[in-house]
Residue, then its C-alpha position, 0 to 999 in steps of 0.5 A: x211085143x213091146x214092154x217099158x224100158x226099165x229095169x224091171x224088164x231089162x236086167x241092168x248091171x249095178x256098178x259102183x258110182x266111179x264117174x259123176x256127170x255134169x249133163x244129161x243131153x242127147x250128146x252125153x248120152x250118144x257118146x261119152x256114156x256110150x264108150x263107158x259101156x264099152x268100157x264097162x261090158x269089155x271089163x277094162x273099168x267097172x263104172x256106174x254114172x251119176x247125173x247131174x241136172x247142169x240147170x233147172x230144167x232138164x230131163x233126169x226125171x225122164x231117165x230116172x223114170x226108165x231108171x236110165x236106160x234108153x236105147x242108142x241107134x247108130x247110123x251110117x256109113x262104115x268101112x262103105x258099109x250101110x250100118x244100123x245099130x240098138x244098143x240098151x245103154x245101160x250105166x246111168x244109175x243115179x240122178x240129183x238135181x241139184x238144184x232141189x237136193x243140193x245135199x244129195x249132190x254133194x254127198x257125191x263129193x265124200x264118196x271114196x268111190x268117186x273118182x271122174x267127173x265129166x261134163x257137157x254144159x254147151x259152150x256157154x257152160x264154162x264161164x265165170x260167174x263173179x256173183x256166184x260165191x254162195x255155197x250154202x246153196x246150189x250156185x247158179x254156173x258149172x263152175x260154181x256147182x263144181x267149185x262148191x263140190x271140190x271144196x267140200x271134197x277137200x273138206x270131208x276128205x281133210x286135203x287128202x291129196x289122194x283124192x283128187x279127180x280126174x276132170x274131162x270137160x266135153x264142151x266145144x271150146x278150145x283147151x276146154x280143160x287149161x278153161x275150167x280149170x281156170x274159172x275155179x281159180x278164178x273164182x276161188x280168188x274172188x271167194x277168197x279161199x284159203x290157199x291150201x285148198x287152192x292147191x290142193x284144187x290145183x295138184x290133185x285134180x287133174x284137168x285134161x283137155x279134150x276134142x270130141x267129134x260125132x253128130x248126134x241128131x237126137x231124138x228119131x221122132x219120126x222113125x221111134x215106134x219103129x225102133x221100139x218095134x225092133x227093140x221090144x221096149x217103149x223108150x221115150x229117151x231113144x237117142x240117135x248118132x251117127x258111126x263115127x266117133x273121136x274122142x282126142x285127150x290130153x295125155x296125162x297119166x292120172x287120167x289115162x289111170x282112171x279112165x282108160x278110155x283108148x285100151x277098148x278098141x275105139x277111137x279115142x287117141x291119148x295124144x302130146x297135144x290135140x291142136x293138130x287133131x282140133x286142125x284136122x277136124x276144122x279143116x276138113x270136115x267143117x271147111x270141107x262143109x263150108x267150100x260145099x254151101x255156096x259151090x253146091x247150092x249154087x248147081x242146085x243140089x240142097x243137102x250134103x248127101x245130095x254134093x257126095x252122090x253129085x260126080x262133079x261136085x263130089x270131085x271138087x269136095x276130093x281134091x279140094x281135101x286131099x290136094x289143098x287141105x290134108x297137105x297143111x296137116x302135121x299128123x301121120x299119112x296113114x291117119x289123115x288118110x283114114x280121117x278123110x275117108x271117114x269125113x266123105x262116108x259121113x258126108x254120105x250118111x243116108x240115114x241124116x238130111x244135112x241141109x246145105x241152107x243150114x251148113x250157111x249160117x254165118x258162111x263169112x266168118x265161118x270162112x275165116x276161120x274154117x278155110x282160110x288157115x288152110x289156105x295161109x298153110x297152104x301157100x306157106x308150104x307150096x308158095x302158090x295159092x291153092x285153087x280149089x279154095x279160092x274157086x270157093x270164095x269165088x263162090x261164096x262172094x257169088x252166094x252172097x248176091x242172094x239168087x240161085x236162078x229166079x229165087x230168092x236166098x234166104x242170106x242169114x249171117x251178121x248184119x255189118x257182112x250182108x251190107x258189105x256183099x251187098x254194096x259191093x255187089x252194086x258194082x258191076x265190074x267182076x275186077x272190082x268186086x273180087x278187089x273189094x271181098x279179097x282186100x276186106x280185112x276187117x272181116x279176114x284180118x289180112x289181105x289177100x287181095x293180091x294181083x294173083x288172087x285178084x285176077x284168079x277170083x274175077x277170072x273166075x267169078x266172070x265166068x260163073x256168072x257167064x256160064x252157071x256154078x257148074x261149068x265154071x267148076x268143071x273148067x276146076x276139075x278137069 
């Protein structure tokens, strides 16, 4: 028999609210709040969370109705074993819609308990709105809200340098901590805020850059009733995530003292430089995805999981990762090996159906940002071109021909790129196609059309056209 999940039916721990969280979405609840839960459970910290809704429409009322309680389902493969876990998360203690109750929002700025701010307001959240300068009402932008909050704290504590906060953004942009700090300073300058406050903003508060990594499918609509039966609770805020997790934060003694998230045994790292970790994720996970799409799809496979179950495609992807991508990343070998293996486990997650065509969106740009850096670094290190990456390039060119067998491929990309590929395939000579594809500097921002590259890619294209993708791929993985 199931009960409604709330504090009446579940023994919730009451903790001092030390963390303010901008955002109530699936990722924060399946990643950051789960890590906070683990730190609390292990008595490393003792922190509750107040959730701030960053936009007028959100789900804090849904969370509040369940007293902040929700079920987290983690599913995937870990060290070769299938894992399914169900856990009630109880760290969310209060909820604020600043558009409805701006004073309550600002009241937390006056809290002596508060130590940390985390955020995930999407990539579009950390942007400068030069007109967002009226702090008498709730600002529109996330930086506007945060700046008004910090100013209220500065005024209330009379500029006390010991009242600064650890600010930990999780938005998926490069150097997100520094980007947020820059926008706050720009907005403070536009508002002509006093110099003493700007000094307090920059010296008392500590901003860290972060990299976050966990796939979070969200609400498991198809299996939610089964989950209710398993847990014994009716829960309208169930969230599902994969088992894998990684959080890399730039080292900062202040932030590490307030939020020692690396002390619980989870995959959390404070690093001198997060750049190699970002490269590792983009090059290996995203790069392998991008190479996989045209190769596997034109072999007649539709999902990532099926691609890894296919012995030949799996061999191609493994060789691409371990022989051509991994050697280009400057991290310890044991870390690289473990991460690469974890990526392959994630690709094989039996609980997630990841369509290749959902990854295929904007494949032209994805090749440039995800695979071209590995190509360049490989050439610089070994003095020769990586065959698997060039074969993936030939597969990409073939994919943009727009047909798989007798069916049309629903290509989705910027129109300028679709026009280029369509025009390119008016040619019949594979050498001409290879030359023009590799030599398009406006796309790749470099000329890839070396004599050897043109010869290799033209040969791959001829083989694919004559014998099909699978037979051509077999020659690469031999």
